[in-house]
One Martini backbone bead per residue (centre of mass of N, CA, C, O) as a GRO file, in nm:
protein
  439
    1MET     BB    1   0.921   9.107  -1.174
    2PRO     BB    2   0.861   8.837  -1.015
    3ARG     BB    3   0.629   8.629  -0.964
    4ASP     BB    4   0.428   8.517  -0.748
    5ASN     BB    5   0.372   8.190  -0.647
    6ALA     BB    6   0.057   8.230  -0.609
    7HIS     BB    7   0.025   8.327  -0.934
    8ARG     BB    8   0.090   8.063  -1.033
    9PRO     BB    9   0.067   7.785  -1.174
   10PHE     BB   10   0.043   7.488  -1.017
   11TYR     BB   11   0.269   7.342  -1.204
   12ARG     BB   12   0.488   7.588  -1.104
   13ARG     BB   13   0.492   7.516  -0.826
   14THR     BB   14   0.695   7.404  -0.578
   15ALA     BB   15   0.484   7.219  -0.423
   16PHE     BB   16   0.453   7.045  -0.693
   17ARG     BB   17   0.730   6.990  -0.837
   18VAL     BB   18   0.879   6.821  -0.626
   19PRO     BB   19   0.684   6.576  -0.598
   20ALA     BB   20   0.669   6.518  -0.901
   21LEU     BB   21   0.966   6.454  -0.934
   22CYS     BB   22   0.974   6.219  -0.734
   23ILE     BB   23   0.765   6.045  -0.880
   24LEU     BB   24   0.918   6.022  -1.147
   25VAL     BB   25   1.168   5.888  -1.031
   26CYS     BB   26   1.025   5.640  -0.913
   27VAL     BB   27   0.896   5.540  -1.173
   28GLY     BB   28   1.159   5.516  -1.330
   29SER     BB   29   1.287   5.311  -1.140
   30LEU     BB   30   1.073   5.093  -1.166
   31ILE     BB   31   1.102   5.058  -1.470
   32GLY     BB   32   1.401   4.984  -1.461
   33VAL     BB   33   1.373   4.735  -1.285
   34TRP     BB   34   1.174   4.585  -1.463
   35TYR     BB   35   1.350   4.581  -1.718
   36SER     BB   36   1.586   4.433  -1.590
   37GLN     BB   37   1.428   4.177  -1.514
   38VAL     BB   38   1.328   4.104  -1.797
   39SER     BB   39   1.608   4.084  -1.926
   40ALA     BB   40   1.717   3.861  -1.740
   41VAL     BB   41   1.505   3.653  -1.808
   42ASN     BB   42   1.555   3.643  -2.116
   43ARG     BB   43   1.847   3.550  -2.095
   44GLN     BB   44   1.789   3.282  -1.952
   45LEU     BB   45   1.600   3.164  -2.165
   46GLU     BB   46   1.802   3.174  -2.399
   47GLU     BB   47   2.012   2.985  -2.266
   48LEU     BB   48   1.831   2.738  -2.248
   49ARG     BB   49   1.775   2.714  -2.552
   50ARG     BB   50   2.075   2.682  -2.633
   51GLN     BB   51   2.080   2.398  -2.461
   52GLY     BB   52   1.793   2.251  -2.534
   53LEU     BB   53   1.584   2.371  -2.335
   54PRO     BB   54   1.292   2.414  -2.188
   55THR     BB   55   1.051   2.715  -2.135
   56ALA     BB   56   0.789   2.553  -2.219
   57ALA     BB   57   0.540   2.334  -2.257
   58SER     BB   58   0.554   2.328  -2.576
   59GLU     BB   59   0.871   2.225  -2.559
   60VAL     BB   60   0.850   1.936  -2.426
   61ASN     BB   61   0.782   1.759  -2.671
   62ASP     BB   62   1.079   1.785  -2.788
   63PHE     BB   63   1.237   1.698  -2.530
   64TYR     BB   64   1.059   1.443  -2.547
   65ARG     BB   65   1.278   1.181  -2.629
   66VAL     BB   66   1.467   0.971  -2.787
   67PRO     BB   67   1.769   0.913  -2.746
   68ASP     BB   68   2.053   0.910  -2.880
   69GLY     BB   69   2.118   0.568  -2.973
   70GLU     BB   70   1.838   0.464  -2.922
   71ILE     BB   71   1.580   0.249  -2.900
   72ASP     BB   72   1.256   0.251  -3.037
   73THR     BB   73   0.980   0.112  -2.819
   74THR     BB   74   0.696   0.236  -2.822
   75LYS     BB   75   0.504   0.042  -2.970
   76LEU     BB   76   0.548  -0.203  -2.785
   77TRP     BB   77   0.461  -0.067  -2.513
   78VAL     BB   78   0.183   0.030  -2.594
   79GLU     BB   79   0.068  -0.248  -2.661
   80ALA     BB   80   0.116  -0.375  -2.382
   81ILE     BB   81  -0.044  -0.169  -2.208
   82ASP     BB   82  -0.312  -0.185  -2.359
   83GLY     BB   83  -0.361  -0.486  -2.304
   84VAL     BB   84  -0.376  -0.465  -1.993
   85SER     BB   85  -0.597  -0.250  -1.975
   86ALA     BB   86  -0.818  -0.421  -2.132
   87ALA     BB   87  -0.831  -0.656  -1.907
   88ASN     BB   88  -0.917  -0.555  -1.628
   89LEU     BB   89  -0.774  -0.633  -1.344
   90GLU     BB   90  -0.952  -0.508  -1.120
   91ARG     BB   91  -1.175  -0.727  -1.180
   92ILE     BB   92  -1.034  -1.022  -1.239
   93ALA     BB   93  -0.811  -0.962  -0.971
   94LYS     BB   94  -0.933  -0.860  -0.688
   95ASP     BB   95  -0.856  -1.143  -0.508
   96LEU     BB   96  -0.558  -1.090  -0.554
   97PRO     BB   97  -0.244  -1.052  -0.536
   98ILE     BB   98  -0.066  -0.747  -0.618
   99ILE     BB   99  -0.328  -0.675  -0.833
  100GLY     BB  100  -0.520  -0.675  -0.600
  101LEU     BB  101  -0.685  -0.675  -0.272
  102SER     BB  102  -0.512  -0.873  -0.151
  103GLU     BB  103  -0.321  -0.909   0.175
  104LYS     BB  104  -0.193  -1.167   0.135
  105PRO     BB  105   0.083  -1.323   0.167
  106VAL     BB  106   0.353  -1.440  -0.014
  107PRO     BB  107   0.504  -1.719  -0.016
  108PRO     BB  108   0.759  -1.896  -0.048
  109PRO     BB  109   0.905  -2.108  -0.224
  110GLY     BB  110   0.768  -2.433  -0.108
  111GLN     BB  111   0.517  -2.307  -0.001
  112GLU     BB  112   0.205  -2.278   0.077
  113TRP     BB  113  -0.050  -2.146  -0.163
  114GLU     BB  114  -0.372  -2.064  -0.180
  115GLN     BB  115  -0.348  -1.866  -0.463
  116LEU     BB  116  -0.202  -2.022  -0.692
  117SER     BB  117  -0.418  -2.133  -0.883
  118SER     BB  118  -0.565  -1.860  -0.947
  119SER     BB  119  -0.312  -1.719  -1.052
  120ARG     BB  120  -0.248  -1.917  -1.278
  121ASP     BB  121  -0.513  -1.878  -1.435
  122LEU     BB  122  -0.483  -1.582  -1.497
  123LEU     BB  123  -0.211  -1.597  -1.651
  124ALA     BB  124  -0.316  -1.787  -1.874
  125SER     BB  125  -0.529  -1.567  -1.981
  126LEU     BB  126  -0.252  -1.358  -2.024
  127GLU     BB  127  -0.035  -1.461  -2.232
  128SER     BB  128  -0.049  -1.250  -2.457
  129GLU     BB  129   0.027  -1.004  -2.281
  130LEU     BB  130   0.299  -1.120  -2.179
  131ASN     BB  131   0.430  -1.145  -2.459
  132SER     BB  132   0.429  -0.841  -2.520
  133ILE     BB  133   0.612  -0.763  -2.287
  134ARG     BB  134   0.856  -0.940  -2.366
  135THR     BB  135   0.907  -0.810  -2.638
  136ALA     BB  136   0.966  -0.526  -2.529
  137ALA     BB  137   1.193  -0.604  -2.330
  138ALA     BB  138   1.389  -0.742  -2.542
  139ALA     BB  139   1.436  -0.469  -2.711
  140GLY     BB  140   1.458  -0.237  -2.531
  141GLY     BB  141   1.520   0.076  -2.484
  142VAL     BB  142   1.293   0.355  -2.558
  143ALA     BB  143   1.020   0.558  -2.478
  144ARG     BB  144   0.756   0.772  -2.637
  145TYR     BB  145   0.498   0.861  -2.502
  146PRO     BB  146   0.166   0.973  -2.571
  147VAL     BB  147   0.225   1.305  -2.490
  148ASP     BB  148   0.075   1.621  -2.409
  149PHE     BB  149   0.243   1.920  -2.277
  150THR     BB  150   0.086   2.185  -2.334
  151PRO     BB  151  -0.087   2.196  -2.053
  152GLY     BB  152   0.126   2.104  -1.859
  153ILE     BB  153   0.023   2.028  -1.544
  154GLY     BB  154  -0.236   1.895  -1.717
  155ALA     BB  155  -0.106   1.656  -1.811
  156ILE     BB  156  -0.160   1.327  -1.935
  157LEU     BB  157  -0.028   1.013  -1.781
  158THR     BB  158  -0.132   0.730  -1.876
  159TYR     BB  159   0.114   0.529  -1.915
  160THR     BB  160   0.250   0.572  -1.650
  161GLN     BB  161   0.019   0.460  -1.472
  162GLU     BB  162  -0.027   0.179  -1.630
  163ALA     BB  163   0.256   0.054  -1.572
  164ARG     BB  164   0.197  -0.055  -1.290
  165GLN     BB  165   0.021  -0.301  -1.378
  166VAL     BB  166   0.241  -0.442  -1.536
  167ALA     BB  167   0.429  -0.483  -1.294
  168ARG     BB  168   0.234  -0.658  -1.127
  169LEU     BB  169   0.210  -0.886  -1.331
  170LEU     BB  170   0.510  -0.966  -1.334
  171HIS     BB  171   0.534  -1.022  -1.034
  172LEU     BB  172   0.330  -1.253  -1.020
  173ASP     BB  173   0.464  -1.433  -1.234
  174ALA     BB  174   0.730  -1.472  -1.082
  175LEU     BB  175   0.610  -1.615  -0.830
  176VAL     BB  176   0.468  -1.846  -0.974
  177SER     BB  177   0.715  -1.956  -1.124
  178ALA     BB  178   0.875  -2.025  -0.868
  179HIS     BB  179   0.662  -2.228  -0.756
  180ASP     BB  180   0.691  -2.395  -1.047
  181ASP     BB  181   1.004  -2.409  -1.125
  182ASN     BB  182   1.025  -2.150  -1.335
  183ASP     BB  183   1.308  -1.981  -1.347
  184SER     BB  184   1.327  -1.856  -1.633
  185ARG     BB  185   1.063  -1.695  -1.614
  186ALA     BB  186   1.128  -1.531  -1.364
  187PHE     BB  187   1.374  -1.394  -1.489
  188GLU     BB  188   1.222  -1.258  -1.724
  189ASP     BB  189   1.037  -1.085  -1.542
  190LEU     BB  190   1.259  -0.914  -1.413
  191LEU     BB  191   1.367  -0.794  -1.672
  192GLY     BB  192   1.090  -0.664  -1.743
  193LEU     BB  193   1.077  -0.464  -1.508
  194PHE     BB  194   1.337  -0.301  -1.585
  195ALA     BB  195   1.247  -0.232  -1.874
  196LEU     BB  196   0.995  -0.074  -1.796
  197SER     BB  197   1.143   0.137  -1.631
  198ASP     BB  198   1.332   0.230  -1.866
  199SER     BB  199   1.101   0.345  -2.055
  200LEU     BB  200   1.088   0.614  -1.845
  201ARG     BB  201   1.371   0.777  -1.851
  202ALA     BB  202   1.262   1.032  -2.048
  203GLU     BB  203   1.083   1.156  -1.852
  204PRO     BB  204   0.980   1.516  -1.773
  205THR     BB  205   0.878   1.414  -1.477
  206GLN     BB  206   0.848   1.341  -1.151
  207ILE     BB  207   0.617   1.134  -1.150
  208SER     BB  208   0.748   0.946  -1.360
  209GLN     BB  209   1.008   0.891  -1.195
  210LEU     BB  210   0.855   0.767  -0.953
  211VAL     BB  211   0.744   0.531  -1.114
  212ARG     BB  212   1.012   0.419  -1.203
  213ILE     BB  213   1.106   0.364  -0.912
  214ALA     BB  214   0.874   0.174  -0.828
  215ILE     BB  215   0.933  -0.048  -1.037
  216HIS     BB  216   1.224  -0.099  -0.953
  217ALA     BB  217   1.149  -0.187  -0.663
  218ILE     BB  218   0.993  -0.439  -0.740
  219GLY     BB  219   1.237  -0.581  -0.864
  220CYS     BB  220   1.415  -0.582  -0.608
  221LYS     BB  221   1.219  -0.741  -0.423
  222ALA     BB  222   1.204  -0.988  -0.603
  223ALA     BB  223   1.503  -1.054  -0.594
  224GLU     BB  224   1.523  -1.095  -0.288
  225LYS     BB  225   1.327  -1.349  -0.288
  226LEU     BB  226   1.482  -1.527  -0.543
  227ILE     BB  227   1.803  -1.558  -0.558
  228HIS     BB  228   1.797  -1.811  -0.325
  229ARG     BB  229   1.558  -1.997  -0.490
  230CYS     BB  230   1.672  -1.975  -0.763
  231GLN     BB  231   1.833  -2.137  -1.049
  232TRP     BB  232   2.077  -1.923  -1.109
  233ASN     BB  233   2.326  -1.839  -1.291
  234ASP     BB  234   2.593  -1.639  -1.338
  235GLN     BB  235   2.491  -1.511  -1.600
  236GLN     BB  236   2.214  -1.425  -1.494
  237LEU     BB  237   2.310  -1.254  -1.253
  238THR     BB  238   2.467  -1.052  -1.424
  239ALA     BB  239   2.225  -0.955  -1.593
  240LEU     BB  240   2.068  -0.851  -1.346
  241GLN     BB  241   2.269  -0.638  -1.257
  242ARG     BB  242   2.258  -0.472  -1.517
  243ALA     BB  243   1.957  -0.407  -1.511
  244ILE     BB  244   1.965  -0.255  -1.239
  245GLY     BB  245   2.215  -0.051  -1.328
  246ARG     BB  246   2.090   0.138  -1.559
  247ALA     BB  247   2.003   0.332  -1.361
  248ASP     BB  248   1.994   0.711  -1.337
  249PHE     BB  249   1.845   0.892  -1.103
  250LYS     BB  250   1.986   1.163  -1.105
  251ARG     BB  251   1.972   1.236  -1.406
  252GLU     BB  252   1.661   1.193  -1.438
  253MET     BB  253   1.569   1.404  -1.224
  254ARG     BB  254   1.701   1.642  -1.362
  255MET     BB  255   1.535   1.626  -1.620
  256ALA     BB  256   1.262   1.662  -1.479
  257MET     BB  257   1.326   1.948  -1.372
  258GLN     BB  258   1.335   2.074  -1.658
  259GLY     BB  259   1.038   2.017  -1.721
  260GLU     BB  260   0.913   2.157  -1.473
  261ARG     BB  261   1.006   2.440  -1.540
  262ALA     BB  262   0.847   2.483  -1.802
  263MET     BB  263   0.562   2.435  -1.667
  264ALA     BB  264   0.582   2.654  -1.451
  265LEU     BB  265   0.615   2.899  -1.639
  266THR     BB  266   0.343   2.860  -1.779
  267ALA     BB  267   0.165   2.874  -1.527
  268ILE     BB  268   0.245   3.161  -1.452
  269ALA     BB  269   0.160   3.299  -1.722
  270GLN     BB  270  -0.155   3.182  -1.697
  271SER     BB  271  -0.258   3.288  -1.406
  272GLY     BB  272  -0.262   3.621  -1.360
  273PHE     BB  273  -0.059   3.709  -1.179
  274PRO     BB  274   0.116   3.917  -1.026
  275PHE     BB  275   0.444   3.965  -1.066
  276GLN     BB  276   0.573   3.804  -1.306
  277SER     BB  277   0.879   3.869  -1.302
  278SER     BB  278   0.928   3.770  -1.012
  279ASN     BB  279   0.838   3.478  -1.057
  280TYR     BB  280   1.034   3.412  -1.279
  281ARG     BB  281   1.296   3.475  -1.131
  282GLU     BB  282   1.258   3.279  -0.893
  283ALA     BB  283   1.219   3.022  -1.055
  284LEU     BB  284   1.492   3.028  -1.203
  285GLN     BB  285   1.665   3.023  -0.951
  286TRP     BB  286   1.562   2.759  -0.819
  287PHE     BB  287   1.604   2.571  -1.061
  288ARG     BB  288   1.904   2.617  -1.094
  289GLN     BB  289   1.981   2.521  -0.812
  290ALA     BB  290   1.859   2.235  -0.847
  291THR     BB  291   2.005   2.134  -1.105
  292ASP     BB  292   2.298   2.185  -1.006
  293ALA     BB  293   2.285   1.985  -0.760
  294TYR     BB  294   2.298   1.715  -0.944
  295ASP     BB  295   2.630   1.745  -0.960
  296ARG     BB  296   2.642   1.639  -0.680
  297PRO     BB  297   2.662   1.484  -0.419
  298TRP     BB  298   2.416   1.347  -0.242
  299THR     BB  299   2.445   1.504   0.028
  300GLU     BB  300   2.453   1.786  -0.108
  301LEU     BB  301   2.191   1.770  -0.261
  302ILE     BB  302   1.996   1.739  -0.019
  303ALA     BB  303   2.084   1.996   0.128
  304GLU     BB  304   2.007   2.193  -0.101
  305MET     BB  305   1.704   2.115  -0.112
  306GLN     BB  306   1.646   2.205   0.174
  307THR     BB  307   1.712   2.503   0.126
  308ILE     BB  308   1.494   2.553  -0.084
  309ASP     BB  309   1.247   2.473   0.085
  310GLU     BB  310   1.300   2.685   0.308
  311ALA     BB  311   1.282   2.935   0.127
  312ILE     BB  312   0.991   2.888   0.041
  313GLN     BB  313   0.868   2.886   0.324
  314ASP     BB  314   0.958   3.171   0.395
  315ARG     BB  315   0.794   3.312   0.174
  316ALA     BB  316   0.513   3.190   0.270
  317SER     BB  317   0.512   3.340   0.563
  318GLY     BB  318   0.478   3.601   0.409
  319GLN     BB  319   0.237   3.805   0.304
  320PHE     BB  320   0.372   3.958   0.068
  321SER     BB  321   0.541   3.725  -0.058
  322ARG     BB  322   0.298   3.541  -0.104
  323MET     BB  323   0.160   3.734  -0.304
  324LYS     BB  324   0.396   3.791  -0.502
  325LEU     BB  325   0.477   3.451  -0.513
  326MET     BB  326   0.234   3.265  -0.588
  327GLY     BB  327   0.321   3.111  -0.840
  328VAL     BB  328   0.587   2.970  -0.742
  329LEU     BB  329   0.460   2.841  -0.483
  330MET     BB  330   0.259   2.657  -0.648
  331PHE     BB  331   0.479   2.530  -0.890
  332MET     BB  332   0.691   2.426  -0.706
  333PRO     BB  333   0.852   2.159  -0.651
  334ALA     BB  334   0.960   1.905  -0.450
  335ALA     BB  335   1.291   1.884  -0.405
  336ARG     BB  336   1.374   1.691  -0.169
  337ALA     BB  337   1.186   1.450  -0.219
  338ALA     BB  338   1.304   1.374  -0.496
  339ALA     BB  339   1.599   1.333  -0.408
  340ALA     BB  340   1.542   1.118  -0.190
  341ALA     BB  341   1.414   0.910  -0.381
  342ALA     BB  342   1.668   0.876  -0.558
  343ALA     BB  343   1.853   0.783  -0.326
  344ARG     BB  344   1.693   0.533  -0.241
  345ALA     BB  345   1.707   0.393  -0.516
  346THR     BB  346   2.018   0.376  -0.520
  347ALA     BB  347   2.051   0.212  -0.263
  348ARG     BB  348   1.879  -0.030  -0.353
  349GLN     BB  349   2.037  -0.094  -0.607
  350ARG     BB  350   2.312  -0.152  -0.467
  351CYS     BB  351   2.218  -0.368  -0.266
  352THR     BB  352   2.121  -0.569  -0.485
  353ILE     BB  353   2.389  -0.605  -0.633
  354ILE     BB  354   2.537  -0.710  -0.381
  355ALA     BB  355   2.351  -0.953  -0.327
  356ILE     BB  356   2.423  -1.091  -0.595
  357ALA     BB  357   2.724  -1.110  -0.536
  358ALA     BB  358   2.680  -1.296  -0.291
  359GLU     BB  359   2.550  -1.526  -0.459
  360ARG     BB  360   2.793  -1.571  -0.644
  361TYR     BB  361   2.980  -1.646  -0.413
  362ARG     BB  362   2.821  -1.895  -0.317
  363GLN     BB  363   2.849  -2.057  -0.584
  364LYS     BB  364   3.173  -2.066  -0.555
  365ASN     BB  365   3.192  -2.129  -0.207
  366GLY     BB  366   2.908  -2.230  -0.046
  367THR     BB  367   2.892  -1.932   0.081
  368LEU     BB  368   2.840  -1.659   0.232
  369PRO     BB  369   2.966  -1.374   0.307
  370GLU     BB  370   3.108  -1.214   0.594
  371SER     BB  371   3.217  -0.979   0.405
  372ILE     BB  372   3.254  -0.718   0.186
  373THR     BB  373   3.562  -0.791   0.124
  374ASP     BB  374   3.489  -1.068  -0.030
  375LEU     BB  375   3.409  -0.883  -0.265
  376THR     BB  376   3.498  -0.893  -0.585
  377PRO     BB  377   3.505  -0.732  -0.889
  378GLU     BB  378   3.392  -0.986  -1.064
  379LEU     BB  379   3.096  -0.956  -0.906
  380PHE     BB  380   3.073  -0.704  -1.094
  381PRO     BB  381   2.951  -0.501  -1.369
  382SER     BB  382   3.109  -0.257  -1.233
  383ASP     BB  383   3.199  -0.018  -1.037
  384GLN     BB  384   3.259  -0.104  -0.719
  385ALA     BB  385   3.311   0.157  -0.557
  386GLU     BB  386   3.037   0.293  -0.615
  387LEU     BB  387   2.842   0.055  -0.522
  388LEU     BB  388   2.945   0.087  -0.202
  389ILE     BB  389   2.799   0.359  -0.179
  390ASP     BB  390   2.630   0.572   0.032
  391PRO     BB  391   2.419   0.831  -0.041
  392PHE     BB  392   2.367   0.923   0.279
  393SER     BB  393   2.711   0.920   0.362
  394ASP     BB  394   2.967   0.840   0.172
  395ALA     BB  395   2.983   0.556   0.263
  396THR     BB  396   2.980   0.243   0.331
  397LEU     BB  397   2.789   0.001   0.310
  398GLN     BB  398   2.612  -0.216   0.494
  399PHE     BB  399   2.735  -0.538   0.653
  400ARG     BB  400   2.512  -0.759   0.828
  401TRP     BB  401   2.501  -0.998   1.078
  402ARG     BB  402   2.188  -1.175   1.192
  403GLY     BB  403   2.260  -1.456   1.229
  404ASP     BB  404   2.099  -1.587   0.935
  405GLU     BB  405   2.110  -1.274   0.858
  406LEU     BB  406   2.161  -1.066   0.578
  407VAL     BB  407   2.240  -0.713   0.577
  408ILE     BB  408   2.202  -0.471   0.318
  409TYR     BB  409   2.270  -0.116   0.386
  410SER     BB  410   2.134   0.195   0.443
  411VAL     BB  411   2.089   0.468   0.659
  412GLY     BB  412   1.930   0.678   0.523
  413GLU     BB  413   1.756   0.973   0.563
  414ASN     BB  414   1.857   1.001   0.876
  415GLN     BB  415   2.165   0.920   0.893
  416LYS     BB  416   2.107   0.644   1.062
  417ASP     BB  417   2.200   0.364   1.232
  418ASP     BB  418   1.943   0.095   1.263
  419ASN     BB  419   2.061  -0.201   1.231
  420GLY     BB  420   1.875  -0.293   0.976
  421VAL     BB  421   1.606  -0.148   0.989
  422LEU     BB  422   1.348  -0.166   0.725
  423GLU     BB  423   1.112  -0.089   0.929
  424ALA     BB  424   0.856   0.115   1.054
  425ASP     BB  425   0.670   0.099   1.348
  426ASP     BB  426   0.572   0.418   1.394
  427GLY     BB  427   0.547   0.575   1.100
  428ARG     BB  428   0.800   0.805   1.123
  429SER     BB  429   1.047   0.685   1.084
  430LEU     BB  430   1.370   0.645   0.913
  431PRO     BB  431   1.490   0.382   0.796
  432ASP     BB  432   1.652   0.158   0.655
  433THR     BB  433   1.803   0.062   0.333
  434GLY     BB  434   1.743  -0.274   0.187
  435ILE     BB  435   1.870  -0.618   0.212
  436ARG     BB  436   1.777  -0.964   0.249
  437LEU     BB  437   1.948  -1.261   0.367
  438THR     BB  438   1.989  -1.610   0.384
  439ARG     BB  439   2.199  -1.878   0.476
   0.00000   0.00000   0.00000
């Protein structure tokens, strides 16, 4: 007869075997899910490598290179930036505008400028440094600044940050040159600003691309101040339009997102957080969603980035998901903010090119155009149709006369026409983005 269950060894008793079997099934299922997740992650990483994209911080060094077919001007730009850094502008120009601490506005050319003489003296003492900048700018091309990305998010972007001071120096020189009626030198300074910005276009981080955008914005604002005050001919104005139009902020920010992905994955791997495979999987999903969005029109891109940011915030609001996805929540860059910055830069770029087209029209016809329809294709350096589109609305950029002031503008991030108000008085609203010209 079979032995009574009570006399069997505990591991053969039904009360033990059923729960044990359930536990084994659960553990097996968890292992299967984990293995499936790891396999899926590895397949995605392998696909990225097949496309030539970095999947770890150590691979970003090879990803960050001068693009094929471009002139490598690294040495020239490094020498120029090193020269300006060694000059210690923060000390020798601390009381001057643009590059120092002075907040006094610089008046337009032709009006008295209290700090003109001291600014002129400073620039004369830095003529060697300015010549190095001009040499680098005239060479064109792209730089591969000496950065080691192996530390990932801890990489030190020395030249990216110091490029800002070079831009301020060029900006000051352009304004002084305009006051001194040296219009050719002011023109060369503006070309130098856009060439300096272009030198950063292969940088694989969002912060570097934001610096590139900031330098480009300095050039656009300088152009706004000077295009109707300096005696630049049609050939020079066309060259300035081309220099402004070289930037492709959408493509470059997409490339930066690819670099950010590699460094975020390394940071997750090195963090020691639990649920590594879950963090990897979520990071790859969000980054894929973000990089793919850069292939869409601007309005769709920004909306998709908003969706990503909201999904991340939703994960961060739950206690368990916040703990489980701690790595990706910490290292995922702000998707919408970067896309919006690129869209603003594109709007400013297009408005400035249109403003120069309006100045070219004035030189041919004796007056600024009354309507954007007066601007014909030959006044533009490239596809006119694309240049007239507002990234924030997919409609035509605004062209509005207000008395003797012509405002060319985008409706901006709030996607609302604020009648060409280009500065926010309350510090909170997002006004229009554009350029002003006077009749």
